[in-house]
mmCIF file of the C-alpha atoms, coordinates in Angstrom:
data_MODEL
# 
_entry.id   MODEL 
# 
loop_
_atom_site.group_PDB 
_atom_site.id 
_atom_site.type_symbol 
_atom_site.label_atom_id 
_atom_site.label_alt_id 
_atom_site.label_comp_id 
_atom_site.label_asym_id 
_atom_site.label_entity_id 
_atom_site.label_seq_id 
_atom_site.pdbx_PDB_ins_code 
_atom_site.Cartn_x 
_atom_site.Cartn_y 
_atom_site.Cartn_z 
_atom_site.occupancy 
_atom_site.B_iso_or_equiv 
_atom_site.pdbx_formal_charge 
_atom_site.auth_seq_id 
_atom_site.auth_comp_id 
_atom_site.auth_asym_id 
_atom_site.auth_atom_id 
_atom_site.pdbx_PDB_model_num 
ATOM 1  C CA . MET A 1 1  ? -49.983 60.088 -46.234 1.00 0.00 ? 1  MET A CA 1 
ATOM 2  C CA . ARG A 1 2  ? -52.166 60.886 -43.299 1.00 0.00 ? 2  ARG A CA 1 
ATOM 3  C CA . LYS A 1 3  ? -55.123 59.346 -41.915 1.00 0.00 ? 3  LYS A CA 1 
ATOM 4  C CA . SER A 1 4  ? -57.279 62.152 -43.326 1.00 0.00 ? 4  SER A CA 1 
ATOM 5  C CA . GLU A 1 5  ? -56.044 61.596 -46.967 1.00 0.00 ? 5  GLU A CA 1 
ATOM 6  C CA . ILE A 1 6  ? -56.238 57.758 -46.708 1.00 0.00 ? 6  ILE A CA 1 
ATOM 7  C CA . ARG A 1 7  ? -59.835 58.301 -45.462 1.00 0.00 ? 7  ARG A CA 1 
ATOM 8  C CA . LYS A 1 8  ? -60.792 60.729 -48.409 1.00 0.00 ? 8  LYS A CA 1 
ATOM 9  C CA . LEU A 1 9  ? -59.009 58.338 -51.145 1.00 0.00 ? 9  LEU A CA 1 
ATOM 10 C CA . VAL A 1 10 ? -60.682 55.473 -50.032 1.00 0.00 ? 10 VAL A CA 1 
ATOM 11 C CA . SER A 1 11 ? -64.106 56.980 -49.835 1.00 0.00 ? 11 SER A CA 1 
ATOM 12 C CA . GLU A 1 12 ? -63.809 58.499 -53.481 1.00 0.00 ? 12 GLU A CA 1 
ATOM 13 C CA . ARG A 1 13 ? -62.373 54.950 -54.555 1.00 0.00 ? 13 ARG A CA 1 
ATOM 14 C CA . ALA A 1 14 ? -65.025 52.838 -52.953 1.00 0.00 ? 14 ALA A CA 1 
ATOM 15 C CA . GLY A 1 15 ? -67.846 55.387 -53.085 1.00 0.00 ? 15 GLY A CA 1 
ATOM 16 C CA . LEU A 1 16 ? -68.437 55.118 -49.398 1.00 0.00 ? 16 LEU A CA 1 
ATOM 17 C CA . ASP A 1 17 ? -69.080 57.899 -46.741 1.00 0.00 ? 17 ASP A CA 1 
ATOM 18 C CA . LEU A 1 18 ? -66.387 59.173 -45.010 1.00 0.00 ? 18 LEU A CA 1 
ATOM 19 C CA . LEU A 1 19 ? -68.116 58.273 -41.470 1.00 0.00 ? 19 LEU A CA 1 
ATOM 20 C CA . LEU A 1 20 ? -68.127 54.226 -42.955 1.00 0.00 ? 20 LEU A CA 1 
ATOM 21 C CA . VAL A 1 21 ? -64.578 54.365 -44.150 1.00 0.00 ? 21 VAL A CA 1 
ATOM 22 C CA . ASP A 1 22 ? -63.376 55.762 -40.766 1.00 0.00 ? 22 ASP A CA 1 
ATOM 23 C CA . ARG A 1 23 ? -64.860 53.260 -38.590 1.00 0.00 ? 23 ARG A CA 1 
ATOM 24 C CA . VAL A 1 24 ? -63.472 50.522 -41.115 1.00 0.00 ? 24 VAL A CA 1 
ATOM 25 C CA . TYR A 1 25 ? -59.759 52.159 -41.033 1.00 0.00 ? 25 TYR A CA 1 
ATOM 26 C CA . ASN A 1 26 ? -60.150 52.487 -37.268 1.00 0.00 ? 26 ASN A CA 1 
ATOM 27 C CA . ALA A 1 27 ? -61.153 48.794 -36.950 1.00 0.00 ? 27 ALA A CA 1 
ATOM 28 C CA . PHE A 1 28 ? -58.397 47.750 -39.404 1.00 0.00 ? 28 PHE A CA 1 
ATOM 29 C CA . LEU A 1 29 ? -55.830 49.384 -37.301 1.00 0.00 ? 29 LEU A CA 1 
ATOM 30 C CA . SER A 1 30 ? -57.114 48.040 -34.107 1.00 0.00 ? 30 SER A CA 1 
ATOM 31 C CA . CYS A 1 31 ? -57.001 44.516 -35.637 1.00 0.00 ? 31 CYS A CA 1 
ATOM 32 C CA . ILE A 1 32 ? -53.264 45.034 -36.849 1.00 0.00 ? 32 ILE A CA 1 
ATOM 33 C CA . ARG A 1 33 ? -52.417 46.397 -33.326 1.00 0.00 ? 33 ARG A CA 1 
ATOM 34 C CA . GLU A 1 34 ? -53.865 43.463 -31.276 1.00 0.00 ? 34 GLU A CA 1 
ATOM 35 C CA . ALA A 1 35 ? -52.092 40.770 -34.032 1.00 0.00 ? 35 ALA A CA 1 
ATOM 36 C CA . LEU A 1 36 ? -48.749 42.499 -33.282 1.00 0.00 ? 36 LEU A CA 1 
ATOM 37 C CA . LEU A 1 37 ? -49.242 42.779 -29.381 1.00 0.00 ? 37 LEU A CA 1 
ATOM 38 C CA . GLU A 1 38 ? -49.783 38.573 -29.652 1.00 0.00 ? 38 GLU A CA 1 
ATOM 39 C CA . ASP A 1 39 ? -46.822 38.554 -31.809 1.00 0.00 ? 39 ASP A CA 1 
ATOM 40 C CA . GLU A 1 40 ? -48.381 37.552 -34.912 1.00 0.00 ? 40 GLU A CA 1 
ATOM 41 C CA . VAL A 1 41 ? -47.108 38.307 -38.291 1.00 0.00 ? 41 VAL A CA 1 
ATOM 42 C CA . VAL A 1 42 ? -49.226 40.760 -40.384 1.00 0.00 ? 42 VAL A CA 1 
ATOM 43 C CA . LEU A 1 43 ? -49.026 39.994 -43.900 1.00 0.00 ? 43 LEU A CA 1 
ATOM 44 C CA . LEU A 1 44 ? -50.431 42.884 -46.092 1.00 0.00 ? 44 LEU A CA 1 
ATOM 45 C CA . THR A 1 45 ? -50.855 41.098 -49.441 1.00 0.00 ? 45 THR A CA 1 
ATOM 46 C CA . GLY A 1 46 ? -49.096 43.055 -52.219 1.00 0.00 ? 46 GLY A CA 1 
ATOM 47 C CA . ILE A 1 47 ? -47.327 45.316 -49.542 1.00 0.00 ? 47 ILE A CA 1 
ATOM 48 C CA . GLY A 1 48 ? -45.474 43.671 -47.099 1.00 0.00 ? 48 GLY A CA 1 
ATOM 49 C CA . ARG A 1 49 ? -45.413 42.126 -43.541 1.00 0.00 ? 49 ARG A CA 1 
ATOM 50 C CA . LEU A 1 50 ? -45.384 43.944 -40.217 1.00 0.00 ? 50 LEU A CA 1 
ATOM 51 C CA . TYR A 1 51 ? -43.943 41.585 -37.592 1.00 0.00 ? 51 TYR A CA 1 
ATOM 52 C CA . ILE A 1 52 ? -42.062 41.986 -34.054 1.00 0.00 ? 52 ILE A CA 1 
ATOM 53 C CA . GLU A 1 53 ? -38.546 41.535 -33.381 1.00 0.00 ? 53 GLU A CA 1 
ATOM 54 C CA . LYS A 1 54 ? -36.688 41.164 -30.255 1.00 0.00 ? 54 LYS A CA 1 
ATOM 55 C CA . LYS A 1 55 ? -33.214 42.808 -29.230 1.00 0.00 ? 55 LYS A CA 1 
ATOM 56 C CA . PRO A 1 56 ? -31.579 40.409 -26.615 1.00 0.00 ? 56 PRO A CA 1 
ATOM 57 C CA . GLU A 1 57 ? -30.697 41.856 -23.087 1.00 0.00 ? 57 GLU A CA 1 
ATOM 58 C CA . ARG A 1 58 ? -27.349 43.480 -23.533 1.00 0.00 ? 58 ARG A CA 1 
ATOM 59 C CA . GLN A 1 59 ? -24.737 45.251 -21.629 1.00 0.00 ? 59 GLN A CA 1 
ATOM 60 C CA . VAL A 1 60 ? -23.269 48.676 -22.245 1.00 0.00 ? 60 VAL A CA 1 
ATOM 61 C CA . HIS A 1 61 ? -20.549 50.953 -20.957 1.00 0.00 ? 61 HIS A CA 1 
ATOM 62 C CA . ASP A 1 62 ? -21.511 54.217 -19.190 1.00 0.00 ? 62 ASP A CA 1 
ATOM 63 C CA . ASN A 1 63 ? -18.460 56.331 -20.173 1.00 0.00 ? 63 ASN A CA 1 
ATOM 64 C CA . LEU A 1 64 ? -19.473 59.203 -17.905 1.00 0.00 ? 64 LEU A CA 1 
ATOM 65 C CA . HIS A 1 65 ? -19.806 57.139 -14.864 1.00 0.00 ? 65 HIS A CA 1 
ATOM 66 C CA . GLY A 1 66 ? -17.242 54.017 -15.726 1.00 0.00 ? 66 GLY A CA 1 
ATOM 67 C CA . GLN A 1 67 ? -20.121 51.702 -14.910 1.00 0.00 ? 67 GLN A CA 1 
ATOM 68 C CA . VAL A 1 68 ? -21.424 48.751 -16.839 1.00 0.00 ? 68 VAL A CA 1 
ATOM 69 C CA . ILE A 1 69 ? -25.239 49.211 -17.367 1.00 0.00 ? 69 ILE A CA 1 
ATOM 70 C CA . VAL A 1 70 ? -27.842 46.203 -18.315 1.00 0.00 ? 70 VAL A CA 1 
ATOM 71 C CA . VAL A 1 71 ? -30.068 47.214 -21.233 1.00 0.00 ? 71 VAL A CA 1 
ATOM 72 C CA . PRO A 1 72 ? -33.099 44.859 -20.860 1.00 0.00 ? 72 PRO A CA 1 
ATOM 73 C CA . GLU A 1 73 ? -34.736 42.820 -23.831 1.00 0.00 ? 73 GLU A CA 1 
ATOM 74 C CA . ARG A 1 74 ? -36.905 44.828 -25.790 1.00 0.00 ? 74 ARG A CA 1 
ATOM 75 C CA . ARG A 1 75 ? -39.486 44.103 -28.878 1.00 0.00 ? 75 ARG A CA 1 
ATOM 76 C CA . TYR A 1 76 ? -39.912 46.496 -31.618 1.00 0.00 ? 76 TYR A CA 1 
ATOM 77 C CA . VAL A 1 77 ? -42.161 46.307 -34.846 1.00 0.00 ? 77 VAL A CA 1 
ATOM 78 C CA . LYS A 1 78 ? -40.478 45.809 -38.240 1.00 0.00 ? 78 LYS A CA 1 
ATOM 79 C CA . PHE A 1 79 ? -41.749 46.156 -41.687 1.00 0.00 ? 79 PHE A CA 1 
ATOM 80 C CA . ARG A 1 80 ? -40.508 44.216 -44.880 1.00 0.00 ? 80 ARG A CA 1 
ATOM 81 C CA . SER A 1 81 ? -41.714 45.166 -48.164 1.00 0.00 ? 81 SER A CA 1 
ATOM 82 C CA . VAL A 1 82 ? -42.512 42.473 -50.898 1.00 0.00 ? 82 VAL A CA 1 
ATOM 83 C CA . GLY A 1 83 ? -40.017 42.447 -53.678 1.00 0.00 ? 83 GLY A CA 1 
ATOM 84 C CA . SER A 1 84 ? -42.280 43.880 -56.202 1.00 0.00 ? 84 SER A CA 1 
ATOM 85 C CA . ILE A 1 85 ? -42.535 47.103 -54.516 1.00 0.00 ? 85 ILE A CA 1 
ATOM 86 C CA . THR A 1 86 ? -39.011 47.560 -53.810 1.00 0.00 ? 86 THR A CA 1 
ATOM 87 C CA . ASP A 1 87 ? -38.140 46.518 -57.523 1.00 0.00 ? 87 ASP A CA 1 
ATOM 88 C CA . GLU A 1 88 ? -40.537 49.367 -58.568 1.00 0.00 ? 88 GLU A CA 1 
ATOM 89 C CA . LEU A 1 89 ? -39.009 51.731 -56.389 1.00 0.00 ? 89 LEU A CA 1 
ATOM 90 C CA . ASN A 1 90 ? -35.497 51.154 -57.439 1.00 0.00 ? 90 ASN A CA 1 
ATOM 91 C CA . SER A 1 91 ? -36.643 50.914 -61.569 1.00 0.00 ? 91 SER A CA 1 
ATOM 92 C CA . GLN A 1 92 ? -37.735 54.556 -61.184 1.00 0.00 ? 92 GLN A CA 1 
ATOM 93 C CA . VAL A 1 93 ? -34.252 56.111 -60.046 1.00 0.00 ? 93 VAL A CA 1 
# 
């Protein structure tokens, strides 16, 4: 589902103007982004949680040049859904 589809659905279900929904949507995403950048867990009740996970620095072997390369630590966003959604998805199979 794309941003435009979400905006339209929220506008219809809440009875709000598209411009207002767009401003709220952008503010919502901005808040989530800021929280993640500050290493906070974002809990979306009934859906799941977004959090930052870290991969430690590691060494890999470059077969082409025969050298060992150090891959620096990196952070990435992970999502973990709540059990009820996972159960619903699996019951529909």
